[in-house]
N, C-alpha and C positions, 0 to 999 in steps of 0.2 A: 289671693281672690278675696276681694271684699261681698259685703251683702248684695249689694245692687248688681256687680258683675252676675252671681249665682241666680239672683233675680231673674235677670233678664234672659240667663239659660232656661229657666221654668218657661218662662215668658213663650221663647221659642218654640218650647216641648208642644205647648197648648197650641199654637197656631199653626203647626205641620203634623200632616199624618204618615207622610215618608220618612223622615228622619228621626222619631220617637228610639229606635235603639241607640243610634249613635249621640243624643241630646241626651239619654238619662243615661248612659255610660261616661260622657262630658261633665256632667252635674257632678256624678257621685265621685268623680274621678278629684274635681277640683275641691270638694268640700271634705275627703279623706285627707289630700294634700295639704290643707289648713289646718285641720285637726292635728295630723300627724308633725307639721311644725310647730304644733302650740301657738296658731294666730286665732284661734277661736276664744273672744273673750268670756270671761263666766258671768254669768248673770244676764246675759242679752236674750231677751227673748226670742230675738228674731232668729239667734244660730240654734237655738233649741230647737226651733219648729225644722229651721234646714236639716239639723242633725238627725231629729224625727223619722222628716221625709226621706232624708239618705238612707237608713236604714229601712226603712218601709220598701225604697224603689228595690231594695237586694232580693223582693219576692217579683219582680219584674220580669218575666220572660217571653223575648217575640219568638221562642219558635215554639209552635202547636203541639207539635209531638213531644215536647219535654213538658209542656203543662199537664198535658192530659197522663204524664206519670206523674207529676207531684201536682196535688190537687191545692198546694199553698202558693202556687205562680199562678200570677196572672198577666194578662194582652194590655196590647197598646191603649185599648179605649179607658180600661181601668187606670192606667200607669197616666192616663191625662187626667181623669176624673180627679186620681188622687191630689196631683200637681193642681190641678183647678182650685181646690180645696185647699191646698198649703198656701196659695195664692192670695185667695181672700184671706186666710188668717192670718199670712204675712202684711197685708194691706191696714187691718185693723190693731196690728201689733207697733205703729210706727208711732 
């Protein structure tokens, strides 16, 4: 998967509230698959931003009960905020 496809997934996350958990999982899976296959070019700022976001989204938890048990987890609204911020950074890194 390339940067444009991953960015499209991120835009989808910000455009919908109902599918946030599934879209976050899809983004993370696509990023980590690309990383595992060695498809991420070194020195590309966009990929660095995507990697930072993928790590950050590890703390996204849609289940409110689990979020209470672990204070580092965050909800849909915070996930969307972080994705939106990453999209702004990606747009300025072109």
